[in-house]
N, C-alpha and C positions, 0 to 999 in steps of 0.2 A: 137597367139602372133606374132605381126609384120605384120599381114595381112592388116592392115589399117582400122579396124572396126570403130574406133572413127571418123577418118577423113571422111570416106565414109558415116557414119551416118549423119555427119553435111552436106555433099553434098546432100544427099537424103532429109534431112529436108528442105534445101534451095530450092530444085527443086520442092518438092511436097507440101510444106506448112504444112506437118503433124507434130504433136508433136513428139519430140525425147526424149527418156528416155535412158540415159547411166547408166547402173547399177553401174559401178565404181564411177561415179559422184554422184549418189544417196547416196552411202555408204560414200563417202568422205564428202559430205555435212552433212549427219546425225551425223557422228562421229567427224567432224572437223579434219580429218586426210587424208593425201594422201594415196593411195593404199600401197606404200612401208612402210609408217609409221604405217598403220593399221596392216600389216603383222608382222612388228617388235614388235608392242605392244601386239597383240592378237593372232597371228598365222593364218595359212591357214584355219584350221577347222572353226574358228569363222568367218573368211571372207566368207567362203562358206555358213555359216548360214545367214550372212547378205545379201548375194546374193539372197538366197531363200526368205528371208523376203522382199527384194526390189521387186522381181518378183510378190509376192503375192499382193503387193500394187499397181500394175499397172492396169490401166483401161482396161477392156475386151470389153467394149461397143463402142469403137471407133478406127479407124485405127491409127496406130502410128508406129514409128521406134524405135526399142529397140536394144540397143547396149549392148552386154554382154562380159564378159571376157571368155577366152578360156576354163577354167575349169568348167564352170557352168553346162555343160552337164553330169557331172559325178554323179549327183543326179537325180534319176528317177523323183522325184517330179518336179524338174526344167524343165526337158524335157517335162513333161506333161503340165506344166504351159506355156512354150514357144509354144507348139503346139496349146494350147487353145488360145493364144494371136495372132497367125497368122502363116505366112509362115516363115520357118527357113532357113536362107541363111548362107552357109559356105563359108567364104572367105579363099582361100588357095593360095599357091604360092610354088615355088621351095624352098626346105629347106634352101639352102644357102642364098637366098634372104630374107626369113623370119628371119633367124638368124641375118643377117646384120641389118635389120630394128629393130628387137627386142632389140639388144644390143647397138644401136646408143646412147641412153641417159644413159645407164648403171644403170637404176633404177628398173629393173624387179626383184621383190622379189624371184621368183622361180629360177632365174639364179644366185643368190648370192651363188655360190658353188665354189669348187676348180677347177672344169672343166665345165664352163658354156656351152661349145659347146656340150659335151657329155650329159649334163643334157637336153639341148634343143632337141637333137636328140631323147632321151628317151621319153620326153614329147610328141613330135610329133608322135613317133611310137605308144605310148599308146592312144593318142587322135584321131588319124586318123580314126580307125574303128568306134569309138563312133560318131565322126562327120558324117561319111558316113551314119550311121544308122539313125541319128537324122535329118539331113538336107533334106529339100525339094528341094533345089537348091544349086549347087556348082559353085563358080566362081573362076577361076585361076587369081589372081591379078598380076602375074609375068609380069613385063614390062608394066603395065597399070597405068595410072594416077588415082587419086581418082574419077575424073569426068567420066573417061571411065568405071570404076568399077560401079559407080552409074548408068550409061547408061545400062550396062549389066544386072544389077539387075532388073531395071525397065522393060527391055525387057523380061527377063525370067519370071518375075512375070506376065506380060501381057500374055505371052504364056501359063503359068500354069493356069491362070484364064480362058482363052479361052478353053484350053483342058478340064478342069473340067466342064465347061458349056456344052460342046458338047459330052463329054464321056458318053457312055451308063452306066447306073447304074448296 
């Protein structure tokens, strides 16, 4: 939350010409509701079901950019689907920077609590180990523009592909 996934996804799409699938956008389009409206109407569990359904519908036979919400990795099926779809990139940043970015618009459903700061810290504390286990690549976006993050991702993916090509089996 607040790492710049959607904006960076658009930059990557522009640079590479690859199709971009934003899971939140897929859900919003299907249900004609924004993410906050969906959470309000159906709750988090149903949103997580919709995320899984959206991932299942993505093409596995062509390279693409897939943008997901931060909670998607808490279902093993989602992690398996993401791994099958390609390289998983974790966009990270300093906690304070992430919190400032995430609360800028005031529309994050999971932060609609009495103490959004404490809630955010707890989410980050719970999610960090799962992200670390799931991600193939980690990028610290602190102090970087979306374009710089896109550059870093493309460079790390090139490095990863090269390493896999030359690594002994």
